[in-house]
C-alpha positions as CSV (number, residue, x, y, z in Angstrom):
1,X,-0.3,25.7,-30.3
2,X,1.7,22.7,-30.3
3,X,1.0,21.0,-33.2
4,X,0.5,24.5,-35.4
5,X,2.7,25.8,-37.9
6,X,4.7,29.0,-36.8
7,X,7.0,31.5,-38.8
8,X,9.7,33.2,-36.4
9,X,10.1,37.1,-36.1
10,X,13.1,38.9,-37.8
11,X,16.2,40.4,-35.7
12,X,15.1,42.7,-32.7
13,X,17.8,45.1,-31.3
14,X,18.6,45.7,-27.5
15,X,20.3,48.1,-26.2
16,X,23.7,46.7,-24.6
17,X,23.9,44.1,-26.9
18,X,25.2,42.8,-30.0
19,X,23.8,40.0,-32.4
20,X,26.2,37.1,-33.1
21,X,23.9,34.3,-34.2
22,X,20.7,34.3,-36.1
23,X,18.5,31.6,-35.6
24,X,19.2,28.3,-37.8
25,X,16.9,28.9,-40.7
26,X,15.5,25.3,-39.9
27,X,13.9,26.6,-36.8
28,X,12.4,29.7,-38.1
29,X,9.3,28.1,-39.4
30,X,7.5,24.9,-39.0
31,X,5.2,23.2,-36.2
32,X,5.3,24.3,-33.0
33,X,6.5,21.6,-30.3
34,X,6.8,21.0,-26.3
35,X,10.5,21.0,-25.3
36,X,11.9,17.7,-23.2
37,X,10.9,17.4,-19.7
38,X,14.2,18.0,-18.1
39,X,14.7,14.7,-15.2
40,X,12.9,12.2,-17.4
41,X,14.7,8.8,-17.4
42,X,14.5,6.0,-19.8
43,X,16.2,2.7,-20.5
44,X,16.9,1.7,-24.3
45,X,19.0,-1.0,-23.7
46,X,18.6,-3.9,-21.0
47,X,20.7,-7.1,-22.0
48,X,23.0,-9.9,-20.1
49,X,22.7,-7.5,-16.9
50,X,23.5,-4.2,-18.6
51,X,21.7,-1.4,-18.6
52,X,22.0,1.6,-20.8
53,X,19.9,4.3,-18.7
54,X,19.2,7.9,-20.3
55,X,18.4,11.0,-18.2
56,X,17.5,14.2,-19.9
57,X,19.4,17.4,-18.9
58,X,17.9,19.8,-21.2
59,X,14.7,21.0,-22.9
60,X,16.4,20.8,-26.0
61,X,16.4,16.8,-25.4
62,X,20.3,16.9,-24.6
63,X,21.1,13.7,-22.5
64,X,23.5,12.2,-19.9
65,X,23.8,8.1,-20.8
66,X,24.8,6.1,-17.9
67,X,25.7,2.3,-18.5
68,X,25.1,0.0,-15.4
69,X,26.1,-3.7,-14.9
70,X,24.8,-6.0,-12.7
71,X,27.2,-7.0,-9.9
72,X,28.3,-10.2,-9.9
73,X,28.1,-10.3,-6.0
74,X,24.5,-9.4,-6.0
75,X,22.7,-11.3,-8.5
76,X,19.6,-11.8,-6.4
77,X,19.2,-8.0,-7.2
78,X,19.1,-8.4,-11.0
79,X,16.1,-6.3,-12.2
80,X,15.8,-6.5,-16.0
81,X,13.1,-4.6,-17.9
82,X,13.4,-1.8,-15.0
83,X,14.9,1.6,-14.0
84,X,15.9,0.2,-10.5
85,X,20.1,0.0,-10.2
86,X,20.1,-1.5,-7.2
87,X,22.8,-4.4,-6.8
88,X,24.2,-2.7,-10.3
89,X,27.6,-1.2,-10.6
90,X,27.5,2.3,-12.7
91,X,30.2,1.7,-15.3
92,X,30.2,4.9,-17.4
93,X,28.7,8.5,-17.4
94,X,29.0,10.9,-20.1
95,X,28.7,14.5,-20.2
96,X,25.3,16.0,-21.6
97,X,24.9,15.1,-25.3
98,X,22.9,16.8,-28.0
99,X,19.9,14.9,-29.7
100,X,21.2,12.9,-32.6
101,X,24.9,12.9,-31.6
102,X,27.3,10.8,-30.0
103,X,29.4,11.3,-27.0
104,X,32.8,12.8,-28.3
105,X,35.1,13.1,-25.0
106,X,36.0,11.6,-22.1
107,X,33.5,9.9,-19.3
108,X,32.5,11.8,-16.0
109,X,32.6,8.3,-14.6
110,X,34.7,5.1,-15.6
111,X,34.7,2.4,-13.7
112,X,37.7,-0.3,-13.8
113,X,38.8,-2.5,-13.2
114,X,36.5,-5.1,-13.1
115,X,36.5,-8.7,-11.4
116,X,35.0,-11.7,-13.0
117,X,32.7,-14.2,-10.8
118,X,35.1,-16.8,-8.6
119,X,36.6,-19.6,-10.9
120,X,39.5,-21.7,-11.6
121,X,41.9,-22.0,-14.7
122,X,43.5,-25.2,-15.8
123,X,46.4,-25.1,-17.8
124,X,45.9,-27.2,-20.5
125,X,49.6,-28.4,-20.9
126,X,50.8,-28.6,-17.8
127,X,47.5,-29.4,-15.6
128,X,48.3,-26.6,-13.0
129,X,45.2,-25.2,-11.5
130,X,45.4,-20.9,-11.2
131,X,42.5,-20.5,-8.2
132,X,41.0,-16.9,-8.4
133,X,38.8,-16.9,-5.1
134,X,37.9,-13.1,-5.6
135,X,37.5,-13.3,-9.2
136,X,40.1,-12.7,-12.3
137,X,40.8,-8.4,-12.9
138,X,39.7,-7.4,-16.3
139,X,39.5,-3.8,-17.8
140,X,36.7,-1.6,-18.6
141,X,37.3,1.0,-21.4
142,X,36.3,2.7,-24.6
143,X,35.9,0.0,-27.7
144,X,39.4,1.1,-29.2
145,X,39.3,-1.5,-32.5
146,X,40.4,0.6,-35.5
147,X,36.8,0.3,-36.9
148,X,35.3,2.1,-34.0
149,X,34.7,5.9,-33.4
150,X,36.7,7.1,-30.2
151,X,34.4,8.0,-27.5
152,X,31.6,6.5,-29.2
153,X,31.3,3.0,-27.8
154,X,32.2,1.1,-24.9
155,X,33.3,-2.3,-24.2
156,X,31.4,-3.9,-21.3
157,X,33.8,-7.6,-20.5
158,X,32.0,-10.8,-19.7
159,X,32.2,-11.5,-16.1
160,X,30.5,-14.9,-15.9
161,X,27.3,-16.0,-14.9
162,X,25.6,-14.1,-18.1
163,X,27.2,-10.7,-17.1
164,X,28.5,-9.0,-19.7
165,X,27.6,-11.2,-22.7
166,X,25.9,-14.8,-23.1
167,X,28.4,-17.3,-23.1
168,X,29.1,-20.4,-20.7
169,X,31.3,-20.0,-17.7
170,X,33.7,-22.0,-19.0
171,X,35.0,-19.5,-21.0
172,X,36.5,-17.8,-18.1
173,X,38.9,-20.9,-18.1
174,X,40.1,-20.1,-21.8
175,X,40.2,-16.5,-20.8
176,X,38.0,-13.7,-21.7
177,X,39.8,-11.4,-23.9
178,X,37.6,-9.8,-26.5
179,X,34.4,-11.0,-25.2
180,X,31.8,-9.0,-24.0
181,X,29.0,-6.5,-25.4
182,X,29.7,-3.0,-27.2
183,X,27.4,-0.3,-26.1
184,X,27.2,2.6,-27.9
185,X,26.9,6.3,-26.2
186,X,24.5,8.0,-28.6
187,X,21.6,10.3,-28.1
188,X,19.0,9.2,-30.3
189,X,16.3,11.7,-29.5
190,X,14.9,14.0,-32.1
191,X,16.2,17.5,-31.4
192,X,13.5,20.1,-30.2
193,X,14.2,23.6,-32.1
194,X,13.5,27.0,-31.8
195,X,14.5,30.0,-33.4
196,X,17.0,31.4,-31.1
197,X,18.8,34.3,-31.5
198,X,22.3,34.9,-29.9
199,X,23.5,38.4,-28.5
200,X,26.1,39.4,-26.4
201,X,27.1,41.8,-24.5
202,X,30.4,44.4,-25.1
203,X,33.7,42.6,-24.6
204,X,34.5,42.7,-21.0
205,X,37.4,44.9,-19.7
206,X,40.3,43.8,-17.6
207,X,42.0,45.4,-14.9
208,X,45.6,44.0,-13.1
209,X,45.5,45.5,-9.4
210,X,49.2,46.0,-8.5
211,X,51.2,47.1,-5.3
212,X,54.7,47.6,-4.4
213,X,56.4,46.4,-2.0
214,X,59.9,48.0,-0.2
215,X,62.2,46.9,2.6
216,X,64.2,49.2,4.4
217,X,67.6,47.6,6.1
218,X,68.1,44.2,4.2
219,X,67.8,43.3,0.6
220,X,64.2,42.0,-0.3
221,X,63.6,38.5,-1.2
222,X,61.1,36.9,-3.6
223,X,57.8,35.9,-2.0
224,X,59.0,37.5,1.3
225,X,55.8,39.2,1.8
226,X,52.4,38.2,1.5
227,X,49.1,40.8,-0.1
228,X,45.6,40.4,-0.1
229,X,43.0,41.7,-2.5
230,X,39.5,41.8,-0.9
231,X,36.1,42.6,-2.8
232,X,33.9,45.1,-1.5
233,X,30.9,43.1,-1.4
234,X,27.2,45.5,-1.1
235,X,25.5,42.3,-1.1
236,X,26.3,40.3,1.9
237,X,24.5,37.3,0.6
238,X,27.0,37.2,-2.4
239,X,30.6,36.0,-1.4
240,X,33.3,38.4,-1.8
241,X,36.2,38.1,-4.1
242,X,39.4,37.1,-2.6
243,X,43.1,36.8,-3.9
244,X,46.3,36.6,-1.7
245,X,49.8,37.2,-3.6
246,X,53.4,37.4,-2.4
247,X,55.7,40.3,-4.0
248,X,58.3,39.4,-6.6
249,X,62.1,40.1,-6.1
250,X,61.7,43.7,-7.7
251,X,58.9,44.2,-4.9
252,X,56.3,44.2,-7.5
253,X,52.9,42.7,-6.2
254,X,51.1,41.5,-9.3
255,X,47.2,40.3,-8.7
256,X,45.5,38.1,-11.4
257,X,43.3,40.2,-13.9
258,X,40.0,41.8,-12.9
259,X,37.5,40.8,-15.5
260,X,34.1,43.5,-16.1
261,X,31.1,42.9,-17.8
262,X,28.9,45.5,-17.2
263,X,28.8,49.3,-16.3
264,X,29.4,49.9,-12.7
265,X,31.8,51.2,-9.7
266,X,33.6,48.3,-8.2
267,X,35.9,48.5,-5.4
268,X,38.7,46.4,-3.3
269,X,41.0,46.9,-0.6
270,X,44.6,45.8,-0.8
271,X,46.2,44.5,3.0
272,X,49.7,43.2,3.7
273,X,49.5,40.3,5.9
274,X,51.8,40.6,8.6
275,X,54.3,38.0,8.6
276,X,55.7,36.2,11.8
277,X,59.6,37.8,11.7
278,X,59.6,39.9,15.2
279,X,62.4,41.8,13.7
280,X,60.1,43.6,10.9
281,X,57.7,46.3,11.5
282,X,55.1,45.4,9.0
283,X,53.1,48.4,6.9
284,X,49.4,48.4,8.3
285,X,48.2,50.8,5.1
286,X,44.9,50.0,3.7
287,X,45.1,50.9,0.1
288,X,41.5,50.9,-1.8
289,X,41.2,50.5,-5.4
290,X,38.3,51.8,-7.1
291,X,37.3,50.6,-10.5
292,X,34.8,52.7,-12.7
293,X,33.6,50.9,-15.9
294,X,31.8,53.2,-18.2
295,X,30.5,52.3,-22.3
296,X,32.2,54.4,-24.7
297,X,30.5,56.0,-27.8
298,X,31.4,53.2,-29.7
299,X,29.6,50.9,-27.4
300,X,32.7,49.1,-25.6
301,X,33.4,49.2,-22.0
302,X,36.2,50.9,-20.7
303,X,37.4,51.1,-17.1
304,X,39.2,54.0,-14.8
305,X,41.1,53.0,-11.5
306,X,42.2,55.4,-8.8
307,X,44.0,54.1,-5.9
308,X,43.7,55.5,-2.3
309,X,45.7,55.1,1.1
310,X,45.0,55.2,4.7
311,X,46.6,54.2,7.8
312,X,50.2,52.3,8.1
313,X,53.1,53.9,6.5
314,X,51.3,55.9,3.8
315,X,53.2,58.8,2.4
316,X,50.2,60.3,0.1
317,X,46.9,59.9,-0.4
318,X,47.2,57.6,-3.5
319,X,50.0,55.7,-2.0
320,X,50.5,52.2,-3.3
321,X,53.9,51.2,-2.1
322,X,53.9,49.0,1.1
323,X,56.8,50.0,3.4
324,X,58.6,47.5,6.0
325,X,61.6,48.7,8.2
326,X,64.3,45.7,9.7
327,X,64.0,46.7,13.2
328,X,67.7,45.6,15.0
329,X,67.4,44.0,18.5
330,X,68.8,46.1,20.9
331,X,71.3,44.3,23.8
332,X,71.7,45.1,27.3
333,X,73.8,43.3,30.3
334,X,73.5,43.8,33.9
335,X,77.4,44.2,35.4
336,X,77.7,44.2,39.4
337,X,80.6,44.3,41.7
338,X,81.4,42.2,44.8
339,X,83.4,43.4,47.9
340,X,84.7,41.4,50.9
341,X,86.1,42.8,53.9
342,X,88.3,41.0,56.2
343,X,90.4,39.1,53.7
344,X,91.2,38.6,49.9
345,X,88.4,37.8,47.4
346,X,88.8,34.4,45.5
347,X,88.0,34.2,42.1
348,X,84.4,32.5,41.9
349,X,83.8,32.4,45.3
350,X,80.3,33.6,45.6
351,X,77.3,33.1,43.0
352,X,74.7,35.4,41.9
353,X,71.2,34.9,40.3
354,X,69.3,36.6,37.9
355,X,65.6,36.2,37.8
356,X,63.0,37.3,35.6
357,X,59.6,39.1,36.7
358,X,58.2,35.6,37.3
359,X,60.7,34.4,39.6
360,X,61.9,32.4,36.8
361,X,65.8,31.8,36.8
362,X,67.7,33.4,33.7
363,X,71.2,32.9,34.9
364,X,73.6,32.3,37.5
365,X,77.1,33.4,37.4
366,X,79.7,33.7,39.7
367,X,82.4,36.8,40.8
368,X,85.9,37.5,39.1
369,X,88.8,37.8,41.7
370,X,88.6,41.2,40.6
371,X,85.5,41.5,42.3
372,X,83.5,42.0,39.1
373,X,80.1,40.4,38.4
374,X,78.8,40.0,34.9
375,X,75.9,38.4,33.5
376,X,75.2,37.7,29.5
377,X,73.7,40.0,27.4
378,X,69.8,40.0,27.1
379,X,68.4,40.8,23.5
380,X,65.1,42.7,23.3
381,X,63.7,42.3,19.9
382,X,60.5,44.7,18.0
383,X,57.9,42.2,19.8
384,X,59.8,43.1,23.4
385,X,58.9,46.8,23.6
386,X,57.8,47.6,26.8
387,X,58.6,47.4,30.4
388,X,60.6,43.9,31.8
389,X,61.6,43.6,35.5
390,X,64.3,41.7,36.6
391,X,66.1,40.8,39.6
392,X,70.0,39.9,41.1
393,X,70.6,38.5,44.5
394,X,73.4,36.7,46.2
395,X,73.1,33.3,46.2
396,X,73.6,32.5,49.9
397,X,75.2,28.8,50.3
398,X,73.2,26.4,52.7
399,X,76.7,26.0,54.7
400,X,77.6,29.2,55.3
401,X,81.5,30.0,55.7
402,X,82.4,30.6,59.7
403,X,82.5,34.3,60.3
404,X,80.8,35.6,57.3
405,X,78.3,37.9,57.0
406,X,76.7,37.9,53.5
407,X,74.9,40.9,51.8
408,X,71.3,40.2,51.5
409,X,70.6,43.1,49.0
410,X,68.0,42.5,46.3
411,X,68.4,44.4,43.2
412,X,65.5,45.4,41.0
413,X,66.4,46.2,37.1
414,X,63.7,47.5,35.0
415,X,64.6,47.9,31.4
416,X,62.5,50.3,29.2
417,X,62.4,49.0,25.6
418,X,61.0,51.6,23.2
419,X,61.2,52.5,19.5
420,X,62.6,55.7,18.3
421,X,61.2,56.0,14.6
422,X,62.4,52.3,13.5
423,X,65.1,51.8,15.9
424,X,64.8,50.1,19.3
425,X,66.3,52.0,22.3
426,X,66.6,50.3,26.0
427,X,66.9,52.6,29.3
428,X,68.1,50.3,32.6
429,X,67.0,51.6,36.0
430,X,68.4,50.0,39.1
431,X,66.9,50.1,42.7
432,X,68.3,48.0,45.8
433,X,66.8,46.5,48.9
434,X,67.7,44.7,52.1
435,X,72.0,45.7,51.2
436,X,74.7,47.5,52.9
437,X,77.6,49.6,51.9
438,X,81.2,48.9,52.5
439,X,80.7,50.9,55.6
440,X,77.5,49.1,56.6
441,X,75.1,51.6,56.0
442,X,71.8,50.6,54.4
443,X,71.6,51.1,50.9
444,X,67.4,50.7,50.2
445,X,66.3,52.8,47.6
446,X,69.6,53.5,46.1
447,X,71.3,52.1,42.6
448,X,73.5,50.1,44.8
449,X,75.1,47.4,42.5
450,X,77.8,46.4,44.8
451,X,77.5,43.5,47.0
452,X,79.2,43.7,50.0
453,X,80.0,41.1,52.9
454,X,82.0,40.7,55.9
455,X,84.4,38.1,57.4
456,X,85.4,37.9,61.0
457,X,88.3,35.4,61.5
458,X,88.3,33.6,64.5
459,X,89.9,34.9,67.8
460,X,93.6,33.5,69.1
461,X,92.6,32.5,72.4
462,X,95.3,33.9,75.2
463,X,97.1,31.8,77.0
464,X,96.0,31.9,80.8
465,X,98.3,29.4,83.1
466,X,97.2,29.1,86.3
467,X,99.2,28.2,89.0
468,X,98.8,25.2,91.6
469,X,101.3,25.0,94.5
470,X,101.8,21.4,95.5
471,X,103.3,20.2,98.6
472,X,103.4,17.1,100.6
473,X,101.0,17.6,103.1
474,X,98.2,18.3,101.0
475,X,99.8,16.1,97.7
476,X,100.4,12.6,97.1
477,X,103.7,13.3,95.1
478,X,104.8,9.8,94.9
479,X,101.7,8.1,94.2
480,X,99.7,8.4,90.9
481,X,96.5,10.6,92.6
482,X,97.8,13.6,91.6
483,X,97.4,13.0,87.8
484,X,95.7,9.8,87.4
485,X,91.7,9.2,89.2
486,X,90.8,6.8,86.8
487,X,90.6,3.9,89.2
488,X,87.0,3.4,88.9
489,X,87.7,1.9,85.0
490,X,88.9,-1.4,84.6
491,X,90.6,-0.5,81.0
492,X,90.7,2.8,80.7
493,X,91.6,2.9,76.7
494,X,88.9,0.7,75.8
495,X,86.1,1.9,78.2
496,X,86.5,5.8,77.2
497,X,86.8,4.7,73.7
498,X,83.3,3.4,73.9
499,X,82.1,6.2,75.9
500,X,84.5,9.4,76.6
501,X,82.3,10.3,79.7
502,X,83.1,6.7,81.3
503,X,85.6,9.0,83.4
504,X,83.4,10.3,86.3
505,X,84.3,13.7,87.7
506,X,82.1,13.5,90.3
507,X,84.6,11.1,92.5
508,X,88.0,13.0,92.0
509,X,90.1,12.7,95.4
510,X,91.3,16.1,96.8
511,X,95.0,15.2,95.3
512,X,93.9,14.9,91.8
513,X,94.3,18.5,89.8
514,X,93.4,16.8,86.2
515,X,90.2,18.2,86.2
516,X,88.6,21.6,85.3
517,X,85.4,22.4,84.6
518,X,84.3,24.6,81.9
519,X,81.1,26.5,81.6
520,X,79.4,27.6,78.4
521,X,80.9,30.4,76.8
522,X,84.1,30.3,78.4
523,X,87.4,29.8,77.0
524,X,89.2,26.8,77.2
525,X,93.2,27.5,78.6
526,X,95.9,24.9,79.1
527,X,96.6,24.6,82.6
528,X,100.5,25.2,84.0
529,X,101.7,22.8,86.9
530,X,104.5,24.3,88.6
531,X,106.2,21.8,90.9
532,X,108.1,23.1,94.0
């Protein structure tokens, strides 16, 4: 056991593996030792507030080196001689370094810039003072002087108060360039060696999944359509591999190479991700790619790929061409007519409103002088396949024209948008209710598209004179009573302007013929007076 001498066995053979590196000769014999305990931490430098702490990350003695520096603002937490880093700044952290090796690459952590303690700098020539209440910025980096090996040493600058170097704070006034401590990044552990023979599996085999896109109706653009490849993973606890690509201008959609390291059957699905263009009909086909990896007589891996298709616009069992179609929008418009009985129709005289199924106004138009009523075209794209309902009514004004009878017809229009192959078609039907034809006959349930209004001009009153026989015995032919009976008014013009009914009718004298009572519904005719 530990401390005993040993000699390692020779090379062995394993099915499916090839030996590519034998164990180092200095590890095949010697004394048995224990591997290093991963996670062990130790400090091998502690000076000027600097701590170099190493952590074992491999049983062979590989370590990660971290360099800490006391934060000038937390000097009360100074903990010399311990692994405690509370109050310290992590300046540097390396990648794993093998025993006996020095760091040869960039750090995984490098904190820069740093700041000195607060201080004041006085110009020796002018006496001008410069305050640094938050300290002066200084750089932390590798030691780059020519005599140093690159990446092997970091330079920790002097920050004041004995942090980074042991000089007095007065040095801050003269500048701190080049003053600090060099800290080496070297793994000084003795390597733990054990005889290890390295074997490798056969070279992996690669497969490049590829499908194609064809677009009918216009020219295909580069990157226009998206495709997803997804692994069919039988183990739900393992995340399935996925990749998304777009097509090239030539229609090719090529995925990244897939690498297979062992014999087996691997399955993937390829689908197109539908886009947002309502005028394109996307192929819903699913392509299954099956990769069968086998080992040939020489022990090398080989892959056989098979494609199969289901659904969508598949044209064959092994189809891997996704076919999309540009479906042109279809248009339709509604035409109605207006007739007016009783006088000539005027251009723009009547309004008509088109509403959708929710009662929202789509458009309001007026008639032409020839009676045509035309709405704008409605466009239906590939997403509008189905039934669409609209209504058309005449807008009856709040202030109706005297003698005008308006058509209250409401025409319900249904537009059936269908797809024949990859072409849209429409069928329009009209059913009216509440309307009449030119003869006044109801058109309910018919495809009436004519609004019929009728106007009746006001009647011209027939003049009907009345005869009054005026004689001296009954009437005052020479006085004013015959026509004027306004004696109760002091100023008949002013008073009747203020109140048209100031001249009363219940006190007319018998001789007065100026007042005639008109009842509701009677026609008013002018009287004729004949004098004899």
